[in-house]
C-alpha positions in Angstrom: 100.5 73.0 91.8 99.9 75.8 94.3 96.4 75.9 95.9 94.1 78.5 94.4 92.4 80.7 97.0 89.8 82.4 94.8 87.1 81.6 92.3 89.4 82.0 89.3 93.1 81.8 88.7 93.1 85.5 87.6 91.3 86.5 90.8 93.8 84.4 92.8 96.8 86.1 91.1 95.2 89.6 91.6 94.7 88.8 95.3 98.2 87.5 95.7 99.7 90.5 93.9 97.8 92.8 96.3 99.1 90.8 99.3 102.6 91.1 98.0 102.4 94.8 97.4 100.9 95.4 100.8 103.5 93.2 102.5 106.3 95.0 100.6 105.0 98.4 101.8 104.9 97.0 105.4 108.5 95.8 105.1 109.7 99.3 104.0 107.6 101.1 106.5 109.0 98.9 109.3 112.7 98.7 108.3 113.4 101.2 105.5 114.2 100.6 101.9 117.0 98.2 102.8 114.5 95.8 104.5 112.8 95.1 101.2 114.4 92.1 99.6 112.7 89.3 97.6 113.7 86.8 100.3 112.2 88.9 103.0 109.0 89.4 101.0 108.7 85.7 100.3 109.0 84.9 104.0 106.5 87.6 104.9 103.8 86.2 102.6 104.7 82.6 102.9 105.7 82.0 99.3 108.7 80.2 97.9 111.2 82.4 96.1 110.4 80.6 92.8 106.7 81.4 93.3 107.6 85.0 94.0 109.5 85.2 90.7 106.2 84.6 88.9 105.2 88.1 90.1 108.6 90.0 90.2 111.8 89.0 88.4 113.9 91.3 90.4 113.8 93.8 93.3 113.7 96.6 90.7 110.5 95.1 89.2 109.1 95.0 92.7 110.0 98.6 93.4 108.5 99.7 90.1 105.3 97.8 90.9 105.0 99.4 94.4 105.5 102.9 93.0 103.1 102.3 90.1 100.5 101.0 92.6 100.9 104.0 95.0 101.1 106.9 92.6 97.5 106.9 91.3 96.1 106.9 94.8 98.5 109.6 95.8 97.5 111.7 92.7 93.8 111.3 93.5 94.3 112.5 97.1 96.2 115.5 96.0 93.7 116.4 93.2 90.7 116.1 95.6 92.4 118.2 98.3 93.4 121.0 95.9 90.0 121.0 94.1 88.0 121.3 97.3 90.0 124.3 98.6 88.3 127.7 97.9 91.2 130.0 96.8 94.9 129.8 95.7 96.5 130.1 99.2 94.1 127.4 100.5 94.8 125.2 97.4 98.6 125.6 98.0 98.2 124.7 101.6 96.0 121.7 100.8 98.6 120.5 98.3 101.5 120.9 100.8 99.6 119.4 103.8 98.4 116.4 101.7 101.8 115.8 100.3 103.4 115.7 103.8 100.5 113.6 105.3 101.2 111.1 102.5 104.9 111.1 103.4 104.1 110.6 107.1 101.8 107.7 106.3 103.9 104.6 106.4 102.4 103.0 103.3 102.9 106.0 101.0 106.1 106.8 102.8 107.4 103.5 101.6 107.0 104.6 98.0 108.9 107.8 98.8 111.8 105.8 100.2 111.8 103.5 97.2 111.6 106.3 94.6 115.4 106.8 95.0 116.0 103.1 94.1 117.9 102.4 90.8 115.2 101.3 88.3 115.4 100.2 84.7 114.8 103.0 82.1 111.3 101.7 81.3 110.2 101.8 84.9 111.8 105.2 85.5 109.7 106.6 82.6 106.5 105.1 84.0 107.3 106.5 87.5 108.2 109.9 86.0 104.8 110.0 84.2 103.1 109.2 87.5 105.1 111.8 89.3 104.0 114.4 86.8 100.4 113.6 87.8 101.3 114.6 91.4 102.3 118.1 90.2 99.2 118.5 88.0 96.7 119.7 90.7 99.1 122.4 91.9 100.1 123.4 88.4 96.5 123.7 87.4 95.7 125.8 90.5 98.6 128.2 89.7 97.6 128.5 86.1 93.9 129.2 86.9 95.0 131.9 89.3 97.1 133.6 86.6 100.5 132.8 88.2 103.3 133.1 85.6 105.3 130.0 84.7 102.9 127.6 86.6 104.8 124.5 85.6 108.2 125.9 86.9 106.6 127.3 90.0 104.9 124.0 90.8 108.2 122.1 90.4 109.9 124.6 92.7 107.2 124.2 95.3 107.4 120.5 95.0 111.2 120.8 95.7 110.4 122.4 99.0 108.0 119.6 99.7 110.8 117.1 99.1 113.1 119.0 101.5 110.3 119.2 104.1 109.6 115.5 103.7 113.1 114.6 104.9 112.2 116.4 108.1 108.9 114.5 108.7 108.9 111.8 111.4 106.0 109.4 111.3 104.1 109.5 114.5 105.6 112.8 115.7 102.5 115.0 115.2 103.8 118.2 116.9 107.1 118.1 115.2 105.5 117.4 111.8 103.1 120.3 112.3 106.0 122.6 112.9 107.5 121.4 109.6 104.2 122.0 107.8 103.9 125.5 109.3 107.4 126.4 108.3 106.8 125.0 104.8 103.6 126.9 104.4 105.2 130.2 105.6 108.1 129.7 103.2 106.0 128.9 100.1 103.3 131.4 100.7 105.4 134.3 102.2 109.0 133.6 101.4 111.7 134.6 103.8 110.1 137.9 104.6 113.4 139.7 103.7 112.9 143.1 101.9 
């Protein structure tokens, strides 16, 4: 029987799950989505593969768990940033900056890389619901400002965030700020063509 490293079995399992999710995020941050395998994760945390299967039956289960773990924190960060901004342009800027800061952060960036992974239908639905929460702060800000079609517009803005996210390079602060500035200009002012 494995050694329990907490006061209760439930606490031990919760601690082990946290360690597994953290280690999985590190693997992706270091080597991309391809680096995340159950074998690599087992090695990273010092578990046997059969013990790892007690937590995740497949890579898809692991990916779904990582995304489910990251999305609530991501949503809270976006909500707080948008809520604290004083007016609509500042709220949009806060949303865009926070989204791209999250992408540039290796831990959350891992979730972004994994989001494209093929997942079972039940996991995709859970992730889709979490993703909708990411749009809620922007949608609410647009609605409160009287912008027409706030859900559609928030989705379109989010599409520009996804395009900008592909240009973000962790650790490249000046480059990333150039991307953020171009994104802000595009979303808030368009192309400037009359």
